[in-house]
N, C-alpha and C positions, 0 to 999 in steps of 0.2 A: 504494500500500500504506500509506504514511504517512497519507494522507487518510482511509482506512478506519479505521485505528487511532485517529486523532484524533476522527473522527465517533462511533465506538462509545464512546470515553471520555467524550465530552461527553453522549452519550445516558444514561450511567450516573449522571451528577452529581445529577440530581433524586432518584433512588432512594437515593443515599448520604446526601443531606441529610435525607430523610424518616427513614431508619434512625437517624441521629444524634439527630434531634429526639425520636423515640420512646424512645431510650435515656435521654435527659435526663429525659423525663417519668416513667419508671419509677424513676429515682433520686430524684426529688423527692417521690414518694408515700410517706407514712409511715403505718405501721399503729399505731393506738392501741389498747392493751389496756385493757379496763374490766372491773371485777368488781362484783358486787352480791350482797348477802345478803338473802333474803326470808324472812319468818317468818309462817306462817299464824296468824291470830287468829280464834277462834270468836266468833260473834255471840250475844248474849243471846237466849234463846228461839227459836233457829233452828239448823238443821243446816248452814247455809251458813257460809263463811269469807271473811274479807278477808285481803289480804296487806299486811304492812308491809315496806317496802324500806329497806335501808341501802346507799347508794351511796358511802359513805366520805367524805361532805362534812359534817363536824360543824357544827351550828348553822344549816343551810340552811332547814330547815322543821321545825316542831313536829309537824305531821300528816304522817306519811310513808307513808300508805296509797296503794296503787296505785289510780289513778282513771281514769275515762273522759275523753273530750275536753271534757265539761262540768264536770269537777271532782268528780263524784260517785264515791264509793268503789265499786269493782267487787266483786261477790259471786261466789264460786265454790262449786260443789257438793263439790269434793274438792281435795286438794293436787295430784293429777295433773292435774286440769282447770286449776288455776292455773299449774302448770309448763308445760303445753301453751300457755297464753296467752303466757307469757314467751318460749317458744320461737318463737312467731309474731312476737314483737317483736325477735328476733335473739339472745336469750340462750340459752346452752347450760348444762346442768346439769354441775357439777363435783363437788360433794361435799355431804354433809349432816352437821351436827354439832349437838350438844345442849348447852345450858347451863341455868342456873337459870330462864331466861325461856321455854324451850321449844326446839323444833327450828328450826334455821336452814338454809336451802338456799342454797349458794353457787353463783352463776351467773357466766358469763363471756361476753364478746362482743368481737369485733374489728371495728374500723371504720377505713377508709382516710381519710386527710385530705389 
């Protein structure tokens, strides 16, 4: 009877070690919250718009337009199209506000580190 108890206890050890390792992994994963404000900017002689983004990092770049992988500014047919593009990149709409420069759309995204 003692041998059976000892054998079953030893059989459980690998599973306990895996469970503890998984618990440690979830404790070390941190969620990073990020916010972004985008402002649609109309193009001259065009019905298309570009987006200027503010990621909250002052002095990082003078040209803060949303660009493609080649660095060319992206053009959108409407604000909704632009917001859908940002949603594909993981950004979620939070709020919209206006100031003297126009309307700004506040976006949010969470990322695990």
